[in-house]
C-alpha positions in Angstrom: 36.4 -7.3 97.3 35.5 -11.0 97.7 38.3 -13.5 98.0 37.3 -17.0 97.3 40.1 -18.4 99.5 38.8 -16.4 102.5 35.3 -17.7 101.7 36.6 -21.3 101.7 38.4 -20.7 105.0 35.2 -19.3 106.6 33.4 -22.6 105.8 31.8 -21.5 102.5 29.6 -18.8 104.2 30.8 -15.3 104.7 28.9 -12.1 105.8 30.0 -9.0 103.8 28.8 -5.8 105.6 30.2 -2.4 105.0 29.8 0.8 103.0 30.8 1.5 99.4 31.2 5.1 98.1 30.5 5.4 94.4 30.1 9.2 93.7 30.1 8.5 89.9 26.4 7.4 90.2 25.4 10.9 91.1 27.7 12.4 88.5 26.3 10.2 85.7 22.6 10.5 86.5 21.1 13.9 86.0 18.1 13.2 88.3 20.4 12.4 91.2 21.9 15.4 93.0 23.6 13.6 95.9 24.2 10.0 96.9 25.3 8.8 100.4 27.7 5.8 100.7 25.9 2.6 99.9 25.4 0.3 102.9 25.9 -3.4 101.9 24.4 -6.3 103.8 25.5 -9.3 101.8 26.1 -13.0 102.4 28.5 -15.0 100.2 28.0 -18.7 99.9 29.9 -21.2 97.9 28.2 -24.2 96.3 30.5 -26.4 94.2 32.4 -24.0 91.9 30.0 -21.1 92.1 30.0 -18.3 94.7 26.6 -16.6 95.2 26.5 -13.2 96.8 23.1 -12.0 97.8 21.6 -9.5 100.2 20.5 -5.9 100.3 21.9 -2.5 99.3 20.7 0.6 101.0 21.5 4.3 100.5 19.8 7.7 100.8 19.9 10.1 98.0 18.7 13.5 96.9 16.7 13.6 93.7 15.6 16.5 91.6 11.9 16.3 90.8 11.3 15.9 87.1 8.2 18.2 87.2 9.0 21.0 89.6 12.8 20.7 89.8 12.7 20.9 93.7 15.1 18.7 95.6 13.9 15.9 97.9 15.4 13.1 99.9 14.6 9.4 99.3 15.7 6.1 100.6 16.7 3.4 98.1 16.7 -0.2 99.2 17.3 -2.9 96.5 18.1 -6.6 96.5 21.5 -7.8 95.3 22.0 -11.2 93.8 25.0 -12.1 91.7 26.9 -15.4 91.1 30.6 -15.7 90.4 33.0 -18.5 89.4 36.6 -18.9 88.3 35.8 -22.1 86.4 34.4 -21.7 82.8 31.2 -23.4 81.8 28.7 -21.9 84.1 26.0 -20.0 82.2 24.4 -18.3 85.2 27.6 -17.0 86.8 30.1 -14.3 86.0 33.4 -15.9 85.2 36.3 -14.1 86.9 40.0 -14.7 86.7 42.0 -15.5 89.8 40.7 -16.1 93.3 39.0 -12.7 94.0 36.3 -10.5 92.5 35.7 -6.8 93.0 32.1 -6.3 93.9 31.9 -2.5 93.4 31.0 -2.6 89.6 28.2 -5.0 90.3 26.9 -2.9 93.2 27.1 0.2 91.0 25.1 -1.6 88.3 22.4 -2.7 90.7 22.0 0.8 92.2 21.9 2.4 88.7 19.1 0.0 87.7 17.1 0.7 90.9 17.2 4.5 90.4 14.0 6.3 89.5 14.1 7.4 85.9 11.6 10.3 86.3 11.5 11.0 90.0 8.6 12.9 91.5 8.7 14.8 94.8 5.1 13.5 95.3 2.4 12.0 93.0 0.3 15.2 93.1 3.2 17.5 92.0 1.9 20.2 89.7 5.2 21.1 88.1 6.2 24.4 86.6 4.0 26.9 84.7 5.0 26.5 81.0 4.4 30.2 80.5 6.1 32.0 83.4 8.0 29.1 85.1 6.7 29.5 88.6 6.5 26.4 90.8 2.7 25.6 90.9 3.2 23.7 94.1 4.1 26.9 96.0 2.3 29.7 94.2 -0.4 30.2 91.6 -0.2 32.4 88.5 -2.7 33.9 86.1 -1.1 32.7 82.9 -3.2 31.4 80.1 -1.9 27.8 79.9 -4.5 26.6 77.4 -2.6 25.0 74.5 -3.6 26.5 71.1 -2.7 25.1 67.8 -1.3 28.0 65.7 -2.8 26.5 62.5 -6.3 27.5 63.8 -5.3 31.1 64.7 -7.1 32.6 61.7 -10.3 30.9 62.7 -10.0 32.0 66.3 -9.8 35.6 65.1 -13.1 35.1 63.2 -14.8 33.7 66.2 -13.4 36.4 68.6 -15.8 38.9 70.2 -13.2 41.5 69.9 -13.8 43.6 66.7 -10.9 45.5 65.2 -11.6 49.2 64.9 
């Protein structure tokens, strides 16, 4: 929470460091299996009637690869930059009532926007076999994975070397 009165008493510059735990991020994003508490390294500055909070958010999380479904760890670092005011008429700032603003919803939004939508354990991930389901990164299979259009099946039978008896 950022209290504008505390900011004013600190000389209009205040360091905000700590950790925020928002487990809902992992619950609401299928690709995220686990999220560590978010480390906040922020600085609040006040200029006229606007309080600007900027800095960096950092957390480690466990993703599920969108191709092979294996879990892997990743570090997320993202910038944070929001402006707040309790005086109406500022287009670039969130207008809040009272002398304090809860930063958690804005931190949650910033982390949600920084998450990978289709995470990959590595760029060369081969995924799962569409026939038998084995993880092609760990084992090979002998399945025929060539896609065939069923509309051409009758012609394939004509061109086949196998002759019915």
